N, C-alpha and C positions, 0 to 999 in steps of 0.2 A: 260260340265264344268267340270275340271280336277279337281277330290275330290269327286266329289257328285255324283257319279252314283254308286247305289249299287243295288248288284244283291240280292236276298230273302234270300239267303244263308250266305251272309256277314252282314248283318244287325246288328248282334251280337259285330260285329268290334267298333261300336261306345259306347263302354262301357266308355271310357274315360271322362272327363270333358271337355277334351280341345276340343275333338272330336266333342262331342258334341255341343259344342258352334258356333262351323264353320258350323255344319249343322241344328242347330234348326232355324237358321235365315229362310232357305229355307222350312224345314219339318214341322217346329214347329205347325203351324194355322192347317194346311191340317192335320196332322199326329193327334193333339187335338182331331179335329171335327170327325175322323174315331174311335179312340179310345171311345171318348163318345157315338156314335154308337154302337161298338162292347160290352160295358159296357153295353150299355141298353139293347142290345137285351141277355146278357147274364143273365142279372138280370130279364129280361120276363120270359127267362125259368125258372130261379131257384127260382124267388120270384114273382111270380104273381103278389100277392097282393100289390105290390110297385108303379105299374102303377095306376095313378090314373083313376077312371072310371072302371077299368078291378076286378069283385069281382066274382070269382069263386071257385067252390068246390074245386079245387084242390091245392087253395091258403093253404088248410090246410096241405097239404102234406109237404111243405117246408114252413115253418114259421120264417123268420128271425126278430129277434126283434133288436128295437134300445140297448137294454142291451147288446146284441150279439156283435153288432157292437162297441159298447163304449169299451166292453172287447177287443177288437183288439188293441186298442189302449194303453194297459197296458204294453203288451210287443210281440215280433215278436213270441215267442213259442205261446201264446195264439191266435194270427192272424191265423199260421200255423196249429194249432190245430182244426179248424173250417173248414168243407168241403168248405162251400161258400166263407170264408176269401180264403182260398187258390185260389179259383176262379176269384174273385176279385184283390186280389194281383198279379195274374197272369196276368192280363188284363193291370196293371198299367205297370208291369213289360215289357210288350210287348211294349207299348207306348213309354218305353225309351230304346229300343232294347237290354234288357238283361234279356229277359225269360228263357234263358238257365240257371241262377243262382237257381230260383226253381225247373226247371224241374231236374235239378242234384241232389238237395238237395231230392225231392220225389223220383227218380230213387234208390237213397241211402238209403232211409226209406223203399223202397221196397226191396231191395238187401238184409237190417238185417233180413228181415222175412222168406226170401227164404229157402228153403230146400236144405241142404249141396250138395248132388247131381246134384242140378241146380247151384250151384253157379260159376263155372266155364262159362259155356256161358252166363250167365247176367253179370260178371265182363267183360267178352270180349265187350260184348255191350255197357255199361257206358264207358269203356276206349276209344272204339273207336269214339261212339258219342260227349263225353265230354272231354277226357284228352289228348289224343294223340295232337301234335302239328299242327296238320293240322285238327283236329275234324272240323265239321260241327257247333255244338253248344258247341266249346271252353268256357270251365272255366274259369277265371281269376286267375290261381295260378302261383307260381315261377317255375323257371326253375327245382330245385333240387326237391321241391314238385310233380311236373309231373314226374319227373325220378323214386322217390322212390313211386310212386301210380303206375306207369307203372309195377314196380317188384315185389310192392305185389300183383297185378292182375294176374299175369302170374301162383302166386302160391295162389289162393285165399281163403282167411277166410271171415267171417264175418265182421271182421273189416277191411278189406282193403282198405276202401275208407274213413272211420272214419277222418282221418286228413285234407282230402281235404273237404270233407262236412263241418265240422267245420268251415274252415278256409272262404268258401262260405256263409255258416250264419252269420260269422260274417262280412262280406263284405255288405250281406243284412243288416244287424242291423243296421248298422254303416251308410249306403248310401243312400239304396232305400227304408226302411222301414220310414224313418224320413220324406221323402218327400213323401210318400205314405201318410202320416198321416195329410199331408198340401194339400194336392191335392184335386181337386174341386170334382173327384169321390168319395173318400171317404168323403168328408165334406157333399156332397147333398146326398149322402145314407144316410148318420145319419139323416140330416135334415129332408128327404123324411118320414124315416122311426120314426123319433120324432113327424111331423107332423101329421099322419095316429094315431101315437098312442093316440094323444091328442084329437081326433073329438071324 
């Protein structure tokens, strides 16, 4: 059926709401189940004590509390400050075909901590992977910002990607983050943790 054939690399093109509406009818139920399975396996790995009946000593290594998960709802900044939060949010973005946003944001955070003599190589990789017009994980920024970011990446400094990163952050904050907080994955995780706490 024309318009419904997606290669793995082109999944990110389904960012727009209109595109998603077209695809949701065909993909939504199947994807929701796959997303649930992905999230469940991620959480089993990260948070062993969530799975009912699994009580292992390793559960002490990564303790995710209801309080921490509630904090994720206070701001996107608090969500992204948590390693577990990043992982759960990334799985959610995968289900919406927009994980390039968090991947770009994390790449920029890593880039800012890079030693000056390694900036050029990292800037080139980030530009090729996320910014250039035919990038595999192209982020949603306008033409002017794409051009400005390209120029900055040619003569890189620690702030070369700041504007593009800020734009992507705002996009996640206004668009994906509110949907994440209403999603079954977030609400179920919170509910499971609160139930475990009250036992």
